[in-house]
All heavy atoms as a GROMACS GRO file, in nm:
protein
  589
    1MET      N    1  15.648   8.645  11.043
    1MET     CA    2  15.588   8.757  11.109
    1MET      C    3  15.540   8.711  11.247
    1MET      O    4  15.475   8.608  11.260
    1MET     CB    5  15.470   8.810  11.026
    1MET     CG    6  15.408   8.931  11.087
    1MET     SD    7  15.270   9.001  10.993
    1MET     CE    8  15.339   9.021  10.833
    2VAL      N    9  15.572   8.791  11.348
    2VAL     CA   10  15.533   8.758  11.485
    2VAL      C   11  15.399   8.823  11.519
    2VAL      O   12  15.310   8.758  11.573
    2VAL     CB   13  15.643   8.803  11.584
    2VAL    CG1   14  15.601   8.776  11.728
    2VAL    CG2   15  15.774   8.733  11.553
    3TRP      N   16  15.385   8.952  11.492
    3TRP     CA   17  15.258   9.021  11.507
    3TRP      C   18  15.253   9.140  11.414
    3TRP      O   19  15.355   9.186  11.365
    3TRP     CB   20  15.230   9.064  11.652
    3TRP     CG   21  15.339   9.140  11.723
    3TRP    CD1   22  15.428   9.088  11.811
    3TRP    CD2   23  15.370   9.279  11.712
    3TRP    NE1   24  15.513   9.186  11.856
    3TRP    CE2   25  15.480   9.305  11.796
    3TRP    CE3   26  15.319   9.386  11.640
    3TRP    CZ2   27  15.536   9.431  11.811
    3TRP    CZ3   28  15.377   9.511  11.654
    3TRP    CH2   29  15.484   9.531  11.739
    4ARG      N   30  15.132   9.189  11.393
    4ARG     CA   31  15.111   9.304  11.305
    4ARG      C   32  14.993   9.383  11.359
    4ARG      O   33  14.882   9.329  11.367
    4ARG     CB   34  15.084   9.256  11.163
    4ARG     CG   35  15.065   9.364  11.064
    4ARG     CD   36  15.059   9.301  10.928
    4ARG     NE   37  14.973   9.377  10.841
    4ARG     CZ   38  14.965   9.357  10.712
    4ARG    NH1   39  15.035   9.260  10.656
    4ARG    NH2   40  14.887   9.429  10.639
    5GLU      N   41  15.019   9.506  11.399
    5GLU     CA   42  14.915   9.591  11.458
    5GLU      C   43  14.936   9.735  11.413
    5GLU      O   44  15.044   9.772  11.368
    5GLU     CB   45  14.923   9.587  11.612
    5GLU     CG   46  14.898   9.453  11.674
    5GLU     CD   47  14.753   9.412  11.671
    5GLU    OE1   48  14.665   9.499  11.660
    5GLU    OE2   49  14.728   9.291  11.680
    6ARG      N   50  14.834   9.815  11.429
    6ARG     CA   51  14.842   9.959  11.402
    6ARG      C   52  14.839  10.033  11.534
    6ARG      O   53  14.761  10.000  11.621
    6ARG     CB   54  14.726  10.004  11.313
    6ARG     CG   55  14.731   9.944  11.174
    6ARG     CD   56  14.630  10.013  11.085
    6ARG     NE   57  14.635   9.961  10.952
    6ARG     CZ   58  14.712  10.009  10.855
    6ARG    NH1   59  14.791  10.110  10.879
    6ARG    NH2   60  14.710   9.956  10.735
    7VAL      N   61  14.924  10.135  11.545
    7VAL     CA   62  14.928  10.214  11.668
    7VAL      C   63  14.864  10.351  11.650
    7VAL      O   64  14.852  10.427  11.743
    7VAL     CB   65  15.071  10.231  11.722
    7VAL    CG1   66  15.127  10.097  11.765
    7VAL    CG2   67  15.161  10.298  11.622
    8GLY      N   68  14.823  10.382  11.528
    8GLY     CA   69  14.762  10.510  11.499
    8GLY      C   70  14.865  10.619  11.476
    8GLY      O   71  14.979  10.608  11.522
    9GLY      N   72  14.826  10.720  11.404
    9GLY     CA   73  14.918  10.831  11.377
    9GLY      C   74  14.984  10.820  11.242
    9GLY      O   75  14.976  10.718  11.174
   10ALA      N   76  15.050  10.929  11.204
   10ALA     CA   77  15.125  10.935  11.078
   10ALA      C   78  15.273  10.943  11.112
   10ALA      O   79  15.313  11.020  11.200
   10ALA     CB   80  15.082  11.058  10.998
   11TYR      N   81  15.354  10.866  11.042
   11TYR     CA   82  15.496  10.856  11.074
   11TYR      C   83  15.582  10.892  10.953
   11TYR      O   84  15.549  10.858  10.840
   11TYR     CB   85  15.530  10.714  11.122
   11TYR     CG   86  15.460  10.683  11.252
   11TYR    CD1   87  15.329  10.639  11.253
   11TYR    CD2   88  15.523  10.704  11.372
   11TYR    CE1   89  15.263  10.615  11.372
   11TYR    CE2   90  15.459  10.681  11.493
   11TYR     CZ   91  15.328  10.636  11.492
   11TYR     OH   92  15.263  10.613  11.609
   12TYR      N   93  15.692  10.960  10.979
   12TYR     CA   94  15.787  10.998  10.875
   12TYR      C   95  15.919  10.925  10.895
   12TYR      O   96  15.974  10.869  10.804
   12TYR     CB   97  15.808  11.150  10.879
   12TYR     CG   98  15.893  11.202  10.766
   12TYR    CD1   99  15.838  11.224  10.642
   12TYR    CD2  100  16.027  11.229  10.785
   12TYR    CE1  101  15.914  11.271  10.538
   12TYR    CE2  102  16.105  11.276  10.681
   12TYR     CZ  103  16.049  11.297  10.558
   12TYR     OH  104  16.125  11.343  10.455
   13GLY      N  105  15.971  10.924  11.019
   13GLY     CA  106  16.097  10.858  11.050
   13GLY      C  107  16.079  10.709  11.068
   13GLY      O  108  15.968  10.656  11.069
   14SER      N  109  16.190  10.640  11.086
   14SER     CA  110  16.190  10.494  11.105
   14SER      C  111  16.190  10.460  11.253
   14SER      O  112  16.242  10.536  11.335
   14SER     CB  113  16.315  10.434  11.041
   14SER     OG  114  16.318  10.461  10.904
   15PRO      N  115  16.134  10.344  11.289
   15PRO     CA  116  16.143  10.301  11.429
   15PRO      C  117  16.286  10.258  11.463
   15PRO      O  118  16.363  10.220  11.375
   15PRO     CB  119  16.048  10.182  11.436
   15PRO     CG  120  16.034  10.134  11.296
   15PRO     CD  121  16.059  10.252  11.208
   16VAL      N  122  16.320  10.267  11.592
   16VAL     CA  123  16.452  10.228  11.641
   16VAL      C  124  16.434  10.128  11.755
   16VAL      O  125  16.349  10.147  11.842
   16VAL     CB  126  16.529  10.352  11.692
   16VAL    CG1  127  16.665  10.313  11.745
   16VAL    CG2  128  16.545  10.454  11.583
   17TRP      N  129  16.517  10.022  11.756
   17TRP     CA  130  16.512   9.920  11.861
   17TRP      C  131  16.621   9.951  11.963
   17TRP      O  132  16.738   9.968  11.926
   17TRP     CB  133  16.536   9.782  11.800
   17TRP     CG  134  16.536   9.672  11.902
   17TRP    CD1  135  16.427   9.601  11.944
   17TRP    CD2  136  16.647   9.622  11.975
   17TRP    NE1  137  16.465   9.508  12.038
   17TRP    CE2  138  16.601   9.520  12.060
   17TRP    CE3  139  16.783   9.652  11.978
   17TRP    CZ2  140  16.684   9.449  12.145
   17TRP    CZ3  141  16.866   9.582  12.064
   17TRP    CH2  142  16.815   9.481  12.146
   18VAL      N  143  16.582   9.958  12.092
   18VAL     CA  144  16.678   9.980  12.200
   18VAL      C  145  16.633   9.897  12.320
   18VAL      O  146  16.522   9.914  12.370
   18VAL     CB  147  16.686  10.128  12.242
   18VAL    CG1  148  16.781  10.146  12.360
   18VAL    CG2  149  16.729  10.216  12.126
   19HIS      N  150  16.719   9.806  12.366
   19HIS     CA  151  16.694   9.726  12.486
   19HIS      C  152  16.554   9.665  12.491
   19HIS      O  153  16.482   9.679  12.590
   19HIS     CB  154  16.719   9.808  12.612
   19HIS     CG  155  16.860   9.856  12.626
   19HIS    ND1  156  16.967   9.771  12.642
   19HIS    CD2  157  16.912   9.980  12.623
   19HIS    CE1  158  17.078   9.840  12.649
   19HIS    NE2  159  17.048   9.968  12.637
   20GLY      N  160  16.513   9.601  12.384
   20GLY     CA  161  16.386   9.531  12.383
   20GLY      C  162  16.262   9.615  12.359
   20GLY      O  163  16.151   9.570  12.379
   21HIS      N  164  16.282   9.741  12.317
   21HIS     CA  165  16.170   9.828  12.286
   21HIS      C  166  16.188   9.893  12.150
   21HIS      O  167  16.301   9.921  12.109
   21HIS     CB  168  16.155   9.938  12.392
   21HIS     CG  169  16.115   9.886  12.525
   21HIS    ND1  170  16.206   9.850  12.621
   21HIS    CD2  171  15.993   9.863  12.579
   21HIS    CE1  172  16.143   9.808  12.728
   21HIS    NE2  173  16.012   9.813  12.705
   22LEU      N  174  16.078   9.918  12.082
   22LEU     CA  175  16.079   9.994  11.956
   22LEU      C  176  16.029  10.134  11.985
   22LEU      O  177  15.924  10.151  12.048
   22LEU     CB  178  15.988   9.927  11.853
   22LEU     CG  179  16.032   9.792  11.801
   22LEU    CD1  180  15.919   9.728  11.722
   22LEU    CD2  181  16.155   9.808  11.714
   23TYR      N  182  16.104  10.234  11.941
   23TYR     CA  183  16.068  10.374  11.961
   23TYR      C  184  16.031  10.433  11.826
   23TYR      O  185  16.111  10.427  11.732
   23TYR     CB  186  16.185  10.452  12.021
   23TYR     CG  187  16.218  10.408  12.162
   23TYR    CD1  188  16.297  10.297  12.185
   23TYR    CD2  189  16.167  10.478  12.271
   23TYR    CE1  190  16.327  10.256  12.314
   23TYR    CE2  191  16.197  10.438  12.401
   23TYR     CZ  192  16.276  10.327  12.422
   23TYR     OH  193  16.305  10.286  12.549
   24CYS      N  194  15.912  10.490  11.817
   24CYS     CA  195  15.862  10.549  11.694
   24CYS      C  196  15.812  10.689  11.726
   24CYS      O  197  15.741  10.708  11.824
   24CYS     CB  198  15.744  10.468  11.638
   24CYS     SG  199  15.767  10.289  11.642
   25ILE      N  200  15.847  10.788  11.642
   25ILE     CA  201  15.798  10.924  11.664
   25ILE      C  202  15.701  10.959  11.553
   25ILE      O  203  15.737  10.957  11.435
   25ILE     CB  204  15.912  11.027  11.666
   25ILE    CG1  205  16.017  10.991  11.771
   25ILE    CG2  206  15.856  11.166  11.694
   25ILE    CD1  207  16.134  11.087  11.775
   26ALA      N  208  15.578  10.991  11.591
   26ALA     CA  209  15.478  11.034  11.495
   26ALA      C  210  15.505  11.177  11.451
   26ALA      O  211  15.574  11.253  11.521
   26ALA     CB  212  15.338  11.023  11.556
   27LYS      N  213  15.451  11.216  11.337
   27LYS     CA  214  15.469  11.352  11.287
   27LYS      C  215  15.422  11.458  11.385
   27LYS      O  216  15.475  11.567  11.389
   27LYS     CB  217  15.396  11.371  11.153
   27LYS     CG  218  15.460  11.298  11.038
   27LYS     CD  219  15.379  11.327  10.912
   27LYS     CE  220  15.426  11.248  10.794
   27LYS     NZ  221  15.347  11.280  10.675
   28ASN      N  222  15.321  11.426  11.467
   28ASN     CA  223  15.270  11.522  11.564
   28ASN      C  224  15.358  11.532  11.689
   28ASN      O  225  15.328  11.606  11.781
   28ASN     CB  226  15.126  11.490  11.603
   28ASN     CG  227  15.113  11.363  11.685
   28ASN    OD1  228  15.210  11.294  11.714
   28ASN    ND2  229  14.991  11.329  11.722
   29GLY      N  230  15.467  11.454  11.695
   29GLY     CA  231  15.561  11.460  11.806
   29GLY      C  232  15.535  11.362  11.918
   29GLY      O  233  15.600  11.368  12.022
   30GLU      N  234  15.443  11.269  11.899
   30GLU     CA  235  15.418  11.168  12.002
   30GLU      C  236  15.514  11.051  11.983
   30GLU      O  237  15.523  10.993  11.874
   30GLU     CB  238  15.274  11.117  11.994
   30GLU     CG  239  15.245  11.012  12.099
   30GLU     CD  240  15.104  10.960  12.092
   30GLU    OE1  241  15.064  10.908  11.986
   30GLU    OE2  242  15.033  10.970  12.193
   31VAL      N  243  15.588  11.017  12.089
   31VAL     CA  244  15.675  10.900  12.086
   31VAL      C  245  15.592  10.781  12.131
   31VAL      O  246  15.533  10.783  12.239
   31VAL     CB  247  15.796  10.917  12.179
   31VAL    CG1  248  15.884  10.793  12.177
   31VAL    CG2  249  15.876  11.040  12.142
   32VAL      N  250  15.587  10.678  12.049
   32VAL     CA  251  15.517  10.554  12.083
   32VAL      C  252  15.624  10.449  12.109
   32VAL      O  253  15.711  10.425  12.026
   32VAL     CB  254  15.422  10.509  11.970
   32VAL    CG1  255  15.353  10.379  12.006
   32VAL    CG2  256  15.320  10.617  11.940
   33VAL      N  257  15.617  10.388  12.229
   33VAL     CA  258  15.713  10.285  12.268
   33VAL      C  259  15.641  10.152  12.267
   33VAL      O  260  15.539  10.135  12.335
   33VAL     CB  261  15.771  10.313  12.408
   33VAL    CG1  262  15.877  10.210  12.443
   33VAL    CG2  263  15.828  10.454  12.416
   34LEU      N  264  15.693  10.057  12.189
   34LEU     CA  265  15.634   9.923  12.178
   34LEU      C  266  15.731   9.821  12.234
   34LEU      O  267  15.853   9.835  12.220
   34LEU     CB  268  15.608   9.889  12.031
   34LEU     CG  269  15.521   9.986  11.951
   34LEU    CD1  270  15.521   9.946  11.805
   34LEU    CD2  271  15.381   9.988  12.007
   35ALA      N  272  15.677   9.717  12.295
   35ALA     CA  273  15.760   9.606  12.340
   35ALA      C  274  15.799   9.524  12.217
   35ALA      O  275  15.712   9.489  12.136
   35ALA     CB  276  15.684   9.519  12.440
   36ALA      N  277  15.926   9.499  12.201
   36ALA     CA  278  15.974   9.413  12.092
   36ALA      C  279  15.968   9.269  12.145
   36ALA      O  280  16.068   9.213  12.189
   36ALA     CB  281  16.115   9.451  12.049
   37ALA      N  282  15.847   9.214  12.146
   37ALA     CA  283  15.823   9.084  12.208
   37ALA      C  284  15.731   9.000  12.120
   37ALA      O  285  15.687   9.045  12.014
   37ALA     CB  286  15.760   9.104  12.346
   38ASP      N  287  15.699   8.882  12.167
   38ASP     CA  288  15.613   8.791  12.092
   38ASP      C  289  15.468   8.836  12.087
   38ASP      O  290  15.391   8.789  12.005
   38ASP     CB  291  15.620   8.650  12.150
   38ASP     CG  292  15.755   8.584  12.125
   38ASP    OD1  293  15.825   8.626  12.030
   38ASP    OD2  294  15.791   8.493  12.201
   39THR      N  295  15.428   8.924  12.178
   39THR     CA  296  15.291   8.976  12.178
   39THR      C  297  15.295   9.128  12.167
   39THR      O  298  15.388   9.192  12.212
   39THR     CB  299  15.215   8.937  12.307
   39THR    OG1  300  15.288   8.985  12.420
   39THR    CG2  301  15.199   8.787  12.318
   40PHE      N  302  15.193   9.183  12.105
   40PHE     CA  303  15.185   9.328  12.084
   40PHE      C  304  15.156   9.397  12.216
   40PHE      O  305  15.065   9.359  12.290
   40PHE     CB  306  15.074   9.359  11.984
   40PHE     CG  307  15.050   9.506  11.965
   40PHE    CD1  308  15.138   9.582  11.892
   40PHE    CD2  309  14.939   9.566  12.022
   40PHE    CE1  310  15.116   9.718  11.875
   40PHE    CE2  311  14.915   9.702  12.004
   40PHE     CZ  312  15.005   9.777  11.931
   41GLU      N  313  15.234   9.501  12.247
   41GLU     CA  314  15.211   9.580  12.369
   41GLU      C  315  15.262   9.722  12.347
   41GLU      O  316  15.379   9.742  12.313
   41GLU     CB  317  15.284   9.519  12.488
   41GLU     CG  318  15.269   9.600  12.615
   41GLU     CD  319  15.355   9.550  12.730
   41GLU    OE1  320  15.428   9.451  12.714
   41GLU    OE2  321  15.349   9.613  12.836
   42VAL      N  322  15.174   9.820  12.367
   42VAL     CA  323  15.216   9.959  12.369
   42VAL      C  324  15.260   9.988  12.511
   42VAL      O  325  15.180   9.983  12.604
   42VAL     CB  326  15.102  10.055  12.326
   42VAL    CG1  327  15.146  10.199  12.338
   42VAL    CG2  328  15.058  10.024  12.184
   43VAL      N  329  15.387  10.017  12.529
   43VAL     CA  330  15.444  10.040  12.662
   43VAL      C  331  15.417  10.183  12.708
   43VAL      O  332  15.385  10.206  12.825
   43VAL     CB  333  15.596  10.012  12.662
   43VAL    CG1  334  15.659  10.046  12.795
   43VAL    CG2  335  15.622   9.867  12.624
   44ALA      N  336  15.430  10.279  12.617
   44ALA     CA  337  15.408  10.419  12.655
   44ALA      C  338  15.379  10.504  12.532
   44ALA      O  339  15.414  10.467  12.420
   44ALA     CB  340  15.532  10.473  12.726
   45ARG      N  341  15.317  10.618  12.557
   45ARG     CA  342  15.296  10.722  12.457
   45ARG      C  343  15.339  10.852  12.524
   45ARG      O  344  15.283  10.890  12.628
   45ARG     CB  345  15.150  10.731  12.415
   45ARG     CG  346  15.104  10.612  12.334
   45ARG     CD  347  14.956  10.626  12.298
   45ARG     NE  348  14.911  10.514  12.220
   45ARG     CZ  349  14.912  10.509  12.086
   45ARG    NH1  350  14.956  10.611  12.017
   45ARG    NH2  351  14.870  10.402  12.023
   46VAL      N  352  15.440  10.919  12.468
   46VAL     CA  353  15.495  11.039  12.529
   46VAL      C  354  15.490  11.154  12.429
   46VAL      O  355  15.558  11.150  12.326
   46VAL     CB  356  15.642  11.015  12.572
   46VAL    CG1  357  15.699  11.138  12.640
   46VAL    CG2  358  15.652  10.893  12.662
   47PRO      N  359  15.412  11.259  12.460
   47PRO     CA  360  15.408  11.374  12.369
   47PRO      C  361  15.532  11.463  12.388
   47PRO      O  362  15.569  11.495  12.501
   47PRO     CB  363  15.281  11.448  12.412
   47PRO     CG  364  15.261  11.409  12.554
   47PRO     CD  365  15.318  11.271  12.570
   48LEU      N  366  15.595  11.502  12.278
   48LEU     CA  367  15.711  11.591  12.285
   48LEU      C  368  15.672  11.737  12.275
   48LEU      O  369  15.755  11.825  12.293
   48LEU     CB  370  15.811  11.555  12.175
   48LEU     CG  371  15.872  11.415  12.183
   48LEU    CD1  372  15.965  11.391  12.066
   48LEU    CD2  373  15.945  11.396  12.315
   49GLY      N  374  15.547  11.765  12.244
   49GLY     CA  375  15.498  11.901  12.244
   49GLY      C  376  15.501  11.975  12.112
   49GLY      O  377  15.449  12.085  12.102
   50GLU      N  378  15.563  11.915  12.010
   50GLU     CA  379  15.563  11.976  11.877
   50GLU      C  380  15.599  11.873  11.772
   50GLU      O  381  15.641  11.763  11.806
   50GLU     CB  382  15.656  12.097  11.870
   50GLU     CG  383  15.801  12.066  11.893
   50GLU     CD  384  15.888  12.190  11.891
   50GLU    OE1  385  15.836  12.302  11.883
   50GLU    OE2  386  16.009  12.174  11.899
   51ALA      N  387  15.584  11.909  11.647
   51ALA     CA  388  15.604  11.816  11.536
   51ALA      C  389  15.747  11.762  11.529
   51ALA      O  390  15.842  11.827  11.571
   51ALA     CB  391  15.569  11.885  11.404
   52SER      N  392  15.757  11.642  11.475
   52SER     CA  393  15.888  11.578  11.453
   52SER      C  394  15.884  11.501  11.321
   52SER      O  395  15.788  11.430  11.294
   52SER     CB  396  15.920  11.482  11.567
   52SER     OG  397  16.043  11.417  11.543
   53TYR      N  398  15.989  11.517  11.244
   53TYR     CA  399  16.002  11.444  11.117
   53TYR      C  400  16.134  11.369  11.113
   53TYR      O  401  16.191  11.348  11.007
   53TYR     CB  402  15.991  11.542  10.999
   53TYR     CG  403  15.859  11.613  10.995
   53TYR    CD1  404  15.843  11.738  11.053
   53TYR    CD2  405  15.748  11.552  10.937
   53TYR    CE1  406  15.720  11.801  11.052
   53TYR    CE2  407  15.625  11.615  10.936
   53TYR     CZ  408  15.612  11.739  10.993
   53TYR     OH  409  15.489  11.801  10.992
   54ALA      N  410  16.183  11.329  11.231
   54ALA     CA  411  16.315  11.268  11.240
   54ALA      C  412  16.307  11.127  11.298
   54ALA      O  413  16.218  11.094  11.375
   54ALA     CB  414  16.405  11.353  11.328
   55THR      N  415  16.404  11.045  11.263
   55THR     CA  416  16.423  10.914  11.322
   55THR      C  417  16.503  10.932  11.449
   55THR      O  418  16.601  11.008  11.450
   55THR     CB  419  16.501  10.823  11.224
   55THR    OG1  420  16.422  10.804  11.106
   55THR    CG2  421  16.534  10.689  11.286
   56PRO      N  422  16.466  10.866  11.560
   56PRO     CA  423  16.548  10.875  11.680
   56PRO      C  424  16.690  10.826  11.651
   56PRO      O  425  16.710  10.734  11.572
   56PRO     CB  426  16.479  10.780  11.779
   56PRO     CG  427  16.340  10.766  11.728
   56PRO     CD  428  16.349  10.780  11.579
   57ALA      N  429  16.788  10.888  11.714
   57ALA     CA  430  16.929  10.848  11.698
   57ALA      C  431  16.978  10.792  11.831
   57ALA      O  432  16.941  10.841  11.938
   57ALA     CB  433  17.012  10.966  11.655
   58VAL      N  434  17.066  10.691  11.824
   58VAL     CA  435  17.122  10.630  11.944
   58VAL      C  436  17.274  10.629  11.929
   58VAL      O  437  17.327  10.583  11.828
   58VAL     CB  438  17.071  10.485  11.961
   58VAL    CG1  439  17.130  10.421  12.085
   58VAL    CG2  440  16.919  10.483  11.966
   59ALA      N  441  17.342  10.684  12.033
   59ALA     CA  442  17.488  10.687  12.032
   59ALA      C  443  17.539  10.706  12.174
   59ALA      O  444  17.480  10.783  12.251
   59ALA     CB  445  17.540  10.800  11.943
   60GLY      N  446  17.646  10.637  12.209
   60GLY     CA  447  17.710  10.655  12.339
   60GLY      C  448  17.618  10.632  12.457
   60GLY      O  449  17.631  10.699  12.560
   61GLY      N  450  17.525  10.539  12.444
   61GLY     CA  451  17.434  10.509  12.554
   61GLY      C  452  17.320  10.608  12.572
   61GLY      O  453  17.248  10.604  12.670
   62ALA      N  454  17.304  10.700  12.478
   62ALA     CA  455  17.195  10.799  12.486
   62ALA      C  456  17.108  10.790  12.362
   62ALA      O  457  17.154  10.749  12.254
   62ALA     CB  458  17.252  10.940  12.497
   63MET      N  459  16.981  10.829  12.376
   63MET     CA  460  16.890  10.838  12.263
   63MET      C  461  16.859  10.985  12.242
   63MET      O  462  16.835  11.059  12.337
   63MET     CB  463  16.760  10.762  12.289
   63MET     CG  464  16.663  10.773  12.171
   63MET     SD  465  16.503  10.696  12.201
   63MET     CE  466  16.550  10.528  12.223
   64TYR      N  467  16.860  11.028  12.116
   64TYR     CA  468  16.834  11.166  12.081
   64TYR      C  469  16.704  11.173  12.000
   64TYR      O  470  16.688  11.100  11.903
   64TYR     CB  471  16.949  11.224  11.999
   64TYR     CG  472  17.078  11.222  12.076
   64TYR    CD1  473  17.167  11.115  12.063
   64TYR    CD2  474  17.112  11.324  12.164
   64TYR    CE1  475  17.285  11.111  12.135
   64TYR    CE2  476  17.229  11.321  12.237
   64TYR     CZ  477  17.315  11.214  12.222
   64TYR     OH  478  17.432  11.211  12.294
   65LEU      N  479  16.614  11.261  12.044
   65LEU     CA  480  16.486  11.280  11.979
   65LEU      C  481  16.478  11.426  11.935
   65LEU      O  482  16.493  11.517  12.017
   65LEU     CB  483  16.371  11.250  12.076
   65LEU     CG  484  16.374  11.113  12.144
   65LEU    CD1  485  16.269  11.106  12.252
   65LEU    CD2  486  16.355  11.003  12.042
   66ARG      N  487  16.459  11.448  11.806
   66ARG     CA  488  16.456  11.585  11.753
   66ARG      C  489  16.315  11.622  11.712
   66ARG      O  490  16.246  11.547  11.644
   66ARG     CB  491  16.550  11.596  11.632
   66ARG     CG  492  16.562  11.737  11.578
   66ARG     CD  493  16.672  11.747  11.475
   66ARG     NE  494  16.657  11.658  11.362
   66ARG     CZ  495  16.592  11.688  11.250
   66ARG    NH1  496  16.534  11.805  11.236
   66ARG    NH2  497  16.585  11.601  11.152
   67THR      N  498  16.274  11.742  11.754
   67THR     CA  499  16.146  11.797  11.710
   67THR      C  500  16.179  11.917  11.621
   67THR      O  501  16.295  11.942  11.588
   67THR     CB  502  16.059  11.842  11.830
   67THR    OG1  503  16.123  11.950  11.896
   67THR    CG2  504  16.033  11.728  11.926
   68ARG      N  505  16.078  11.992  11.588
   68ARG     CA  506  16.097  12.108  11.500
   68ARG      C  507  16.198  12.207  11.557
   68ARG      O  508  16.279  12.262  11.484
   68ARG     CB  509  15.962  12.174  11.475
   68ARG     CG  510  15.973  12.302  11.396
   68ARG     CD  511  15.842  12.340  11.340
   68ARG     NE  512  15.845  12.290  11.202
   68ARG     CZ  513  15.743  12.288  11.124
   68ARG    NH1  514  15.628  12.326  11.166
   68ARG    NH2  515  15.754  12.245  11.000
   69SER      N  516  16.198  12.232  11.690
   69SER     CA  517  16.287  12.333  11.747
   69SER      C  518  16.369  12.285  11.866
   69SER      O  519  16.443  12.364  11.924
   69SER     CB  520  16.206  12.457  11.789
   69SER     OG  521  16.124  12.425  11.901
   70GLN      N  522  16.357  12.155  11.904
   70GLN     CA  523  16.426  12.106  12.022
   70GLN      C  524  16.498  11.975  11.994
   70GLN      O  525  16.460  11.901  11.903
   70GLN     CB  526  16.327  12.082  12.135
   70GLN     CG  527  16.250  12.208  12.177
   70GLN     CD  528  16.153  12.176  12.286
   70GLN    OE1  529  16.192  12.154  12.401
   70GLN    NE2  530  16.025  12.169  12.252
   71LEU      N  531  16.600  11.948  12.076
   71LEU     CA  532  16.671  11.821  12.072
   71LEU      C  533  16.671  11.766  12.213
   71LEU      O  534  16.721  11.830  12.306
   71LEU     CB  535  16.814  11.838  12.022
   71LEU     CG  536  16.899  11.712  12.018
   71LEU    CD1  537  16.844  11.611  11.919
   71LEU    CD2  538  17.044  11.746  11.985
   72PHE      N  539  16.612  11.647  12.232
   72PHE     CA  540  16.607  11.582  12.362
   72PHE      C  541  16.713  11.474  12.368
   72PHE      O  542  16.732  11.400  12.272
   72PHE     CB  543  16.470  11.516  12.385
   72PHE     CG  544  16.356  11.613  12.390
   72PHE    CD1  545  16.286  11.645  12.274
   72PHE    CD2  546  16.317  11.670  12.509
   72PHE    CE1  547  16.180  11.734  12.277
   72PHE    CE2  548  16.210  11.758  12.514
   72PHE     CZ  549  16.142  11.790  12.398
   73SER      N  550  16.782  11.462  12.480
   73SER     CA  551  16.880  11.357  12.503
   73SER      C  552  16.834  11.275  12.622
   73SER      O  553  16.812  11.329  12.732
   73SER     CB  554  17.018  11.418  12.533
   73SER     OG  555  17.110  11.318  12.567
   74LEU      N  556  16.818  11.144  12.603
   74LEU     CA  557  16.774  11.054  12.709
   74LEU      C  558  16.881  10.953  12.738
   74LEU      O  559  16.935  10.890  12.646
   74LEU     CB  560  16.646  10.982  12.666
   74LEU     CG  561  16.532  11.069  12.616
   74LEU    CD1  562  16.422  10.984  12.557
   74LEU    CD2  563  16.479  11.157  12.726
   75GLY      N  564  16.913  10.932  12.866
   75GLY     CA  565  17.013  10.834  12.904
   75GLY      C  566  17.154  10.889  12.891
   75GLY      O  567  17.175  11.009  12.893
   76GLY      N  568  17.249  10.799  12.880
   76GLY     CA  569  17.390  10.840  12.870
   76GLY      C  570  17.447  10.877  13.005
   76GLY      O  571  17.383  10.866  13.109
   77LYS      N  572  17.571  10.922  13.005
   77LYS     CA  573  17.640  10.961  13.128
   77LYS      C  574  17.594  11.096  13.175
   77LYS      O  575  17.562  11.184  13.096
   77LYS     CB  576  17.790  10.963  13.104
   77LYS     CG  577  17.847  10.828  13.074
   77LYS     CD  578  17.995  10.836  13.054
   77LYS     CE  579  18.051  10.699  13.020
   77LYS     NZ  580  18.195  10.703  12.997
   78LYS      N  581  17.590  11.114  13.307
   78LYS     CA  582  17.552  11.243  13.366
   78LYS      C  583  17.673  11.318  13.413
   78LYS      O  584  17.772  11.265  13.445
   78LYS     CB  585  17.456  11.221  13.483
   78LYS     CG  586  17.324  11.165  13.437
   78LYS     CD  587  17.228  11.159  13.550
   78LYS     CE  588  17.093  11.110  13.498
   78LYS     NZ  589  16.989  11.120  13.593
   0.00000   0.00000   0.00000
């Protein structure tokens, strides 16, 4: 074990690792981004505006975040 910390919130989906970061979506729709490093660091907290019970999906260079009524696509080709 490298580190063990609590970030707060209730989680349903699983965390996803992308380019050195762990992305976790809380049930209230807050995305918590952690550095996947030797020391604990919360990189960002981003509210999606509504509940989410999904694990982030990664495909084709994009990350997909699903909430109760929306689907967000981050990255990928424009």
